[in-house]
N, C-alpha and C positions, 0 to 999 in steps of 0.2 A: 626550543624544544620543551614540551610539557614536562613537568616534574614527574618522576617515577611514582607509580602507585604503591611501590614496594619500599620498605625500610629495612636496612640491615641491622643486625644485632649491635654493631658498633654505633651506628647512627642513633638507634633507640637508647642505648646506654648514655650517650651524650645528651640526648633530649631530656632524659629523666633527671639529669643533674642540673638542668636549666631552671630559670626562674618560674616558668609555667609548664610543668611537665604534661605530656599528653595523657588523656584518659585511656586506660588499657582495658580492652574487652577480650575475654577468653571465650571462644566459640567452639568448644570441642564437641564434635558430633561425627557419627559414622552410621552407615546403614545397619551395621552390626550392633552398635551401641549408641543409639540416638541421644540418650541422656548422659551428658558428660559431666554432670554436677559432682558426682562422687570423685571422679578423677581430678576435677578442679580443686575440690577441697583437700585432696591429698598433696597437692603442690601446684602452685601457679605463680606467674610473675608477680612481684610485690605490688600490691594495690589494685590488681586486676579484678574486674567484676565479671561474674559468670553470665553468659548470655545463652539462652536456650533457643536453638535453631527451630525446633518444632513448635514451641509455644510463643516465642517473641518475634522470630523472623519469618513466621508463616501465619496464615490466618485460615484455619481449617473451615471449610464450608461443605454444604451438601451437594455442590455442583461438581460432578466428576470431571467435567471438561476443563476445570481449573488445575487438574493434576494433583499429585500427592502433597505438594508443598505450595499452595496458593499464596500469592503475595499478600502481605498485610496491608491494610489501608494506611494512609498517612497518619490518621488519628491513632490507630493502634500502635504503630511504630513510634510515634511521638511519646505516648504514654510509657512505652518500654524504655525509650532513650532517657526520659526523665528519671525513671527508676534506677538507671545506671549512673545517675549523677551528672548527666551531660548538660552543659549550658551553651548558649549561643556563643560562637567564636572559639569553642574548645577544639583542640586538635585531638584526633582519635587514632589509636593504633589497635588493630584487631589481629588476633592470632588463633590458630588451632594447633593440632598435634604436629603436623608437618607441612604438607604441600599446599595447603591453602584453600580448597573449595569451600569449606564451611566458613572460614573467615572471609572469603571473597563474597559470600552471600551477604554478610553484613556490610562489607565495603560497597557492593553494588547497590543494595537497598538504601543505605544512608545517603549516598551520592544522588540517587534517584529522588530523594526527598529533601535535598537542599543542604546537606552537610558538606561544606566545602573542603575541609582538610581531614581526610581519613585515609590511612595507609595500612597495608598488610605486612606483618613481620615476615620477611622472607625466610623460609625454613621453619617458622613457627616455634613452638615450645622446644623441640629437639635442638634447633640451632642455638637457642638461648642456653640450654643445658650444656651443650657441647662447648660453648664458649666460656663456660664457668659461671654463668649467670645465677644469681641467688633466687631461690624459690621460697614462698611462704605457704603455710597451710591454713586451713579454715576458710571462712567466707567473709568477703568484704561487703559491707552494707553501707553504701555511700549516702550522703545527704541528697535528697531529691533535687534533681536539676530543673531548669526552667527553659530548656531549649524549645524553640518553636520551629517545626518542620514545615517546609513549603515544597510542594511537588515540583521537581525539575526533571521530568522524564527524558528530556533531550540529552542530559548528561550521562545517563545510563539507560539507553533506549531498549525498549522491548517491542516485539511484534506479536500480532494475534494470528489465529489460525489461518485467516484468509490470505495473509501475506506469505505464508510458508511455501506454497507451491512455486511462487515466483523465484524465490531464492534457490529452490531445488532445481528448477529448470535452467538456471544460469550457473549451476555448479558451485553455488555459494552457501549451501546448507550443510553444516558440519555437525555430525553426531559424535559426541566425545565420550560415549560409553565404551566399555571394553569390547574388543573385537567379537568375542563369542556372543555378547548380547546384541551387537549390531547385526551379526549374521543370522541371529535367531537360534543358534546352536544351544544357547543356554539363556534362560530368563528366570532368575531367582526371585524377582520382586513383583513384576507386573503380570497380569493375567494373559497377555498376548505377547508373543515374541516377534522379533523382526525390527524393521526400521522404516522411517518415512521414505517413500519412493523418491529417488533422485538424490538422496543425501550421500555424502562421503564420510568415511570414518577416520577420525583422528583421536585416538584414545587420550584421555587426560594424562595417562602415564607418560606419553610422549612429550608432554609440555612441562614436565618436571625433571629435575636432576638433583640427586643427593638431598631429597627432602624439600628443596626449594623450587622456585620457578626456573625453568630452563633459560639459558641465555637468549636474548632477542634474536640473534642470528639463527639459532637452532629452531626457534619457533617459526620464523619466516621460511626456513628451508623445509620444514615439515608441511607447511601450507602449500608451498610451491610444488612439492612432490605430488600433491593431490590435484594440482592444476588450479588452485584457488588464486584469484586475482588479488594481489596484495594491495592494490589501489582501490579495490571495491569494498563493499560492506559485507562482512561475513556474519551469517546467522548461525547461532549455536543452540544446540539442545542436548539433553541427556535423558535421564529417567524422570526427574521431577523438577529440574531447574537449578539444583544446587551446584552440581559439578559444572554445569554450563556457565555459572558465574565465575567459577575458578578458571575456566578456559578464557572467559572475557578478560579476566585479570592478566593472564599470560599474553593475550593478544594486545591488550593496551600497552603492556610493558614493552612489547615489540613494535609499537607504532602502527598497529593494524586496527582498523575500525571494526567494531563488533556490536551486534545486537543479540539479545537473548529471547528465545521463545520460552517463556516461563512454565507453561503447562508441560512442555516437553513430551516425551513418549507416553507418559501416564495419562496426560490429557488428550493427546492425539487419538489414542485408541478408544477413548470413552464415547466417541460419536460414531 
């Protein structure tokens, strides 16, 4: 069985006491508060480096079909990773506030670009605090790292627009936005409401429990309820690709193969 992409607070605490502790990355972000740097400076895991999802885990371009959070190139991501103090062979642990979509964006991208050992703190910052974990204030400025990233897209696969209809036709395209956005009843972010024809809806909130990822059995049960073939490959999308990475983390934790459509709804409606 493949090792879990998640790490518990207890496991992280033990790893931090080891001879070569993991590099900690704080990826706090939300639609309402995309810049998490102020919250980071107010209190973060000891030694953690702040990572900006908007400026370091995205590569904004003028091409609307890439969606609201286009993927950074390997070169751009490598420059960022070096600024975080990452070296070849380092183990990384990423976290956000709670349930993991923002941290999962870093997990998904880093694995897609050759980082072998990166895990997400299950339950994030809140789980650490609840367990009595110590926080520190201010900003960590590490010595520049020397990591070399090499694209390994097969580890964290993505699909393009042309592949989407095939997944939809086979019932394997899953929209992980909130139900009201899927139905078109509400669309607070993108200029067009609705969903990709043929998609089924599994809100990210159904894949989390108590601030962390849901148990594998529950994730699999939610997919089965929608008629998704657990032995097949599930394609995931959201508004801009961030929450879809969180869903990919949940599915991988449950042993289900997933691919991400990075432009997601924001890119789909641009054509």
